C-alpha positions as CSV (number, residue, x, y, z in Angstrom):
1,M,-220.4,58.9,74.9
2,S,-217.2,60.1,73.2
3,S,-215.0,62.8,74.6
4,S,-215.8,65.0,71.6
5,R,-219.5,64.8,72.4
6,T,-218.7,65.6,76.1
7,I,-217.0,68.8,75.0
8,I,-220.0,69.8,72.9
9,D,-222.3,69.1,75.8
10,Q,-220.1,71.2,78.1
11,H,-220.5,74.1,75.6
12,I,-224.3,73.7,75.4
13,D,-224.6,73.6,79.2
14,A,-222.3,76.6,79.6
15,F,-224.4,78.6,77.1
16,N,-227.7,77.6,78.7
17,N,-226.5,78.3,82.3
18,R,-224.8,81.6,81.3
19,T,-221.5,80.4,82.7
20,P,-218.8,81.6,80.2
21,D,-216.0,80.6,82.5
22,T,-216.9,76.9,81.9
23,E,-217.1,77.3,78.1
24,P,-214.5,74.9,76.5
25,W,-213.5,77.4,73.7
26,A,-209.8,77.4,72.9
27,T,-207.9,80.8,73.1
28,D,-207.5,80.6,69.3
29,A,-211.0,79.3,68.5
30,E,-213.0,80.3,65.4
31,L,-216.7,80.5,65.0
32,V,-218.2,81.1,61.5
33,S,-221.8,82.1,61.6
34,P,-224.4,83.8,59.3
35,G,-223.4,87.1,61.2
36,G,-219.7,86.8,60.5
37,T,-216.5,85.1,61.6
38,F,-215.3,85.5,65.1
39,T,-211.7,84.6,66.0
40,G,-210.4,83.9,69.5
41,R,-212.2,82.8,72.7
42,D,-213.2,86.4,73.6
43,E,-214.8,87.1,70.2
44,V,-216.6,83.8,70.2
45,L,-218.0,84.3,73.7
46,G,-219.0,87.9,72.6
47,F,-221.0,86.5,69.7
48,L,-222.7,84.0,72.0
49,S,-223.5,86.7,74.6
50,V,-225.4,88.6,72.0
51,F,-228.0,85.9,72.0
52,Q,-227.9,85.4,75.7
53,H,-228.6,89.1,76.4
54,A,-231.3,89.4,73.8
55,F,-233.0,86.1,74.9
56,S,-232.5,85.9,78.7
57,D,-234.4,82.6,78.7
58,G,-232.8,81.3,75.5
59,T,-231.6,77.7,75.4
60,L,-229.9,75.4,73.0
61,S,-230.8,71.8,72.7
62,V,-229.2,69.0,70.7
63,N,-231.5,66.7,68.7
64,S,-228.8,64.6,67.0
65,A,-225.0,64.4,66.7
66,I,-222.7,62.6,64.3
67,I,-219.2,62.1,65.7
68,D,-216.1,61.2,63.6
69,G,-213.1,61.5,65.9
70,D,-212.5,65.2,66.6
71,H,-215.3,66.3,64.2
72,V,-218.8,66.6,65.4
73,S,-221.9,67.6,63.4
74,V,-224.9,68.6,65.5
75,E,-228.5,69.5,64.7
76,G,-230.5,71.2,67.4
77,A,-233.0,73.9,68.3
78,F,-232.9,77.3,70.0
79,N,-235.9,78.5,72.0
80,G,-236.3,81.8,73.8
81,T,-238.2,85.1,74.2
82,H,-236.8,88.2,72.7
83,D,-236.7,90.4,75.9
84,G,-233.4,92.3,75.4
85,I,-231.6,94.2,72.8
86,L,-230.3,92.1,69.9
87,H,-227.1,93.6,68.6
88,S,-227.2,92.8,64.9
89,P,-224.9,93.9,61.9
90,S,-227.7,96.2,60.9
91,G,-227.9,97.9,64.4
92,P,-229.7,97.2,67.6
93,V,-233.1,95.5,67.6
94,H,-235.1,96.3,70.7
95,A,-237.0,93.6,72.5
96,T,-240.1,92.5,70.6
97,G,-241.4,90.2,73.4
98,K,-241.9,87.5,70.8
99,A,-241.0,83.8,71.4
100,V,-238.8,82.2,68.8
101,S,-238.0,78.6,68.1
102,F,-235.6,77.8,65.3
103,R,-233.5,74.9,64.1
104,W,-229.7,75.2,63.9
105,S,-226.9,73.0,62.7
106,A,-223.2,73.2,63.5
107,S,-220.0,71.5,62.5
108,Y,-217.4,71.5,65.4
109,V,-213.8,70.6,65.6
110,V,-212.6,69.5,69.1
111,R,-209.0,69.6,70.0
112,A,-208.1,67.7,73.2
113,S,-210.5,69.1,75.8
114,E,-211.3,72.3,73.9
115,L,-213.5,73.5,71.0
116,A,-211.3,74.8,68.2
117,S,-213.9,75.6,65.6
118,E,-217.7,75.9,65.0
119,H,-219.4,76.5,61.7
120,L,-223.0,77.5,62.6
121,Y,-226.0,77.5,60.3
122,F,-229.5,78.7,60.9
123,D,-232.3,80.1,58.8
124,Q,-232.0,83.9,59.2
125,L,-235.3,84.6,57.4
126,D,-237.2,82.2,59.7
127,F,-235.6,83.9,62.7
128,L,-236.4,87.4,61.5
129,A,-239.9,86.5,60.6
130,Q,-240.6,85.1,64.1
131,L,-239.4,88.4,65.5
132,G,-241.8,90.2,63.2
133,L,-238.9,92.0,61.4
134,L,-239.7,91.1,57.8
135,P,-242.0,93.2,55.7
136,V,-245.5,91.8,55.5
137,E,-246.7,90.9,52.0
138,H,-250.0,92.5,51.1
139,T,-252.4,90.8,48.7
140,P,-253.8,93.3,46.2
141,A,-257.5,94.1,46.7
142,Q,-259.7,92.6,43.9
C-alpha cells in the first residue's frame, strides 16, 4: 500500500474513532465541500465534527481508491443515524432519528505525512431526502 493511501486510511480511522488528535490534516489544509470551503486544520476538523456530532455512530468507509503519487481519488460510503443536531448553512437541524447511507467521493492531495487538500462530493438531495427534509410531492387526485 502506498504512503498516500496510508495517510487517507489514517484520516478515515481518526474520523470513525472520533480521535481528532490523530487526524493527519496539515495546519494549512483546505477542504472544499458542498457546504463551503474550510481553510486550516481547525476549520477542517470543525467541518468534520459537524457530522460526528449529528451522527454519533456515523462512519466512513472506502470502496475504492486510485493513487497517483500524492494525489488520491476515493469513492466510499457514509452510514449513520441522525441522533444529534446537524449544523447546516440553513440553520440547525434537530435529530430525526433516521438512518442514512450515502455515497461520497473525494480527491485528496497528500504532502509528506499530511493531508493538504480534500475536494469532497456527495449528493445533497439524496442526503436531505433520507433525513425527510425535502418536500413530499403530492399526486393530484383524479
